[in-house]
N, C-alpha and C positions, 0 to 999 in steps of 0.2 A: 539573808533578807532584809535587803534595804526598805526605807520608808514609805515610799511607792506602794508599794507590797505590803506592808502591816498596813497601811491604810485603808490599801480595797481589801485587803483579809478581813478587817472589822467592819469596814461596809456591807460587805457580805453577809456577814455575823447578823448584823442589826435588819438584813434581810433587805437592803435599799440598791443592791444591783439585781440584772437578769442574768441566763444562764446563756451562754451563744455558742451555737456546735460549728466549730470551724475544724474542717479537714479530720472528722472522726475524734476531737476533742472537744470538750466543753472548760468554759473559760467564763468566771464571773465579769460583766463588764456594766458601766454604767452606761442605759438605754434610753436616750431621748429622742420623743416625736415630735416636735414642735410642728404648729399648724402657720402657715403666712399666705396671704391673702395676694394673689396675682391678679395679670389682667383686669387692673386699675375696678380690684373688687368683684368681677365676675367669679373667680372659682377661688379654691384653698388650695395651696397644694403642702403636702407633709413633707419636710425636712429630719431625716433619720440620721443619728450619729450614735456612734459609743467612743466612750474614752476607757482606756486598760493600760495596764504597766507597759513599757514595752517589754519586759523581759515574758510577760505571759503570751505574747504573739509577734516573735522578733519577723516572723514571716510571712504576716498580713500586708499582701501590697495590694494596689490596684485589680481590680477585676477575679480579685476570687469571693466567692460567697460565704455565705452564713449565714445559721440559720437560729430566731428567734421566736421562740412560743409559736413552732409551727410553720411562722416567715418567711421566705425568703429574701437573702436581701443581696448584692451586689456592691464591693467596695469601690467607691470612685475616686477619694482620695484619704490619703494617710500623711499625717502629720503631726511630729515630736511636738509635744507641750513643754516650755519649762526649759529645765535641763535636759529634755531630752528622757528622761525615765516614764513620761507617761507619753501616750500616743492618742487622738483623735481620727475616728476613720468615718467619713461621709458616706451615707449607703442610700442604694438607691432599693426599691422595695420590687423584687420581680413578681 
């Protein structure tokens, strides 16, 4: 087990992660929902992202769907972070 996997395992034990259901598997991920002001302040839009060890979801790609706390999201983009052992996926709420 690599350093990033150990880091995520410790974060999960500390209650800092949420469970994402992806294609029948449950994976602990770092989930964020940052509000962003758009249309010159007339509307607030949410930007959903998850971060996870690349080894936890190597097959995750654009177009896949996943569920977090009963809410379904579609993957818009997946990018490697740093040395590639961690990934970030941008999501759209369905």
